[in-house]
C-alpha positions in Angstrom: 95.1 110.0 81.9 92.0 107.8 81.6 90.2 106.3 84.5 87.0 104.3 85.0 84.7 105.0 87.9 82.9 102.3 89.8 80.6 104.1 92.2 82.9 106.5 93.9 86.0 104.3 93.3 88.2 105.2 90.4 90.1 102.6 88.5 93.2 104.2 87.0 93.9 102.4 83.8 96.4 104.7 82.2 97.6 107.0 85.0 101.4 106.6 84.9 102.3 109.7 86.9 101.9 108.7 90.6 103.7 111.8 91.9 102.1 113.4 94.8 101.6 116.6 92.9 99.8 114.9 89.9 97.5 112.9 92.2 96.7 115.9 94.3 96.0 118.0 91.3 93.7 115.5 89.6 92.0 113.8 92.6 92.7 115.8 95.8 93.4 113.9 99.0 92.7 110.3 98.3 93.8 106.8 99.0 95.8 105.1 96.2 95.8 101.3 96.3 98.5 100.1 93.9 98.1 96.5 92.7 101.1 96.5 90.4 103.5 93.7 91.2 106.6 95.5 90.1 107.0 99.2 90.9 110.2 101.0 90.1 109.9 104.2 92.1 113.0 106.3 92.5 113.3 108.0 95.9 110.5 105.9 97.3 111.0 107.2 100.9 110.8 110.8 99.6 107.7 110.0 97.5 106.0 108.4 100.6 106.8 111.6 102.6 105.3 113.7 99.8 102.1 111.6 99.8 101.8 112.0 103.6 102.4 115.8 103.3 99.7 116.1 100.6 97.2 113.9 102.6 97.4 111.0 100.2 97.3 107.5 101.7 99.2 104.9 99.7 98.8 101.1 100.0 100.8 98.7 97.9 99.2 95.2 97.4 101.4 93.6 94.8 99.1 91.0 93.2 97.1 90.0 90.1 93.6 88.7 90.4 94.6 85.2 89.2 97.2 84.9 92.0 95.2 86.7 94.7 95.1 85.1 98.1 92.3 85.5 100.6 94.6 87.9 102.5 95.2 90.0 99.4 91.4 90.4 98.8 90.9 91.1 102.5 93.6 93.8 102.4 91.9 95.4 99.4 88.4 95.1 101.0 89.7 96.8 104.2 90.9 99.8 102.2 87.6 99.9 100.3 85.7 99.8 103.6 87.8 102.7 105.0 88.0 104.9 102.0 85.6 103.8 99.2 84.5 107.4 98.3 88.1 108.6 97.8 89.8 105.4 96.6 92.0 105.3 93.4 93.1 101.8 92.3 96.1 101.3 90.0 97.0 98.2 88.1 99.2 97.5 85.1 96.4 97.4 82.6 93.4 98.4 84.6 91.9 94.9 84.5 93.1 93.7 87.9 91.8 96.9 89.5 88.4 96.3 87.9 88.3 92.7 89.1 89.2 93.6 92.6 86.6 96.4 92.7 84.0 94.1 91.2 84.7 91.3 93.7 84.4 93.8 96.6 81.1 95.2 95.3 79.6 91.8 94.6 80.6 90.6 98.1 79.4 93.8 99.8 76.0 93.5 98.0 75.7 89.8 98.9 75.8 88.5 95.3 76.4 84.8 94.8 78.5 83.5 91.9 75.3 82.2 90.4 73.7 85.6 90.5 76.7 87.1 88.8 76.6 84.5 86.1 72.8 85.0 85.6 72.7 88.8 85.7 76.0 89.4 83.9 76.6 86.3 81.7 79.7 87.9 80.2 81.5 87.3 83.5 81.4 83.5 83.1 83.5 83.9 80.0 86.3 85.9 81.6 89.5 84.2 82.8 88.9 85.4 86.4 85.4 84.0 86.8 86.8 80.9 88.5 88.5 83.0 91.1 85.4 85.2 91.6 83.2 82.1 91.9 85.4 80.6 94.5 85.7 83.8 96.5 82.0 84.5 96.5 81.1 81.0 97.4 83.3 81.2 100.5 81.8 84.5 101.5 78.2 84.5 100.4 75.5 85.1 102.8 72.9 82.4 103.3 
């Protein structure tokens, strides 16, 4: 299973086995933030009990970056603030997880949309730049 690390936060791009045993074996006791809109988990109550037993905190925020609301981004940021060093973020293809993590880091570091565009010009070419620009302009520090 591949994953990309952003600081101490791992973006799980191809980690399909979200069983408590698999997560515990690969990552230890962590927080899993699952951004996938549709999840088909058999025995979900049993799985949540196993997560709790293994010390794994699970948060489901069913959203894509293009449809993210302020509340979705705030929920994600809250989990990051609480557990950044042991956070694992799951999305269908890994892109949404990267976008959410980037938005969190840019806001935390006080970056403006203009700075993002100047320092990382490739961002302005991505489909999610408009969402990022709007989000950062609402939350940038003077």
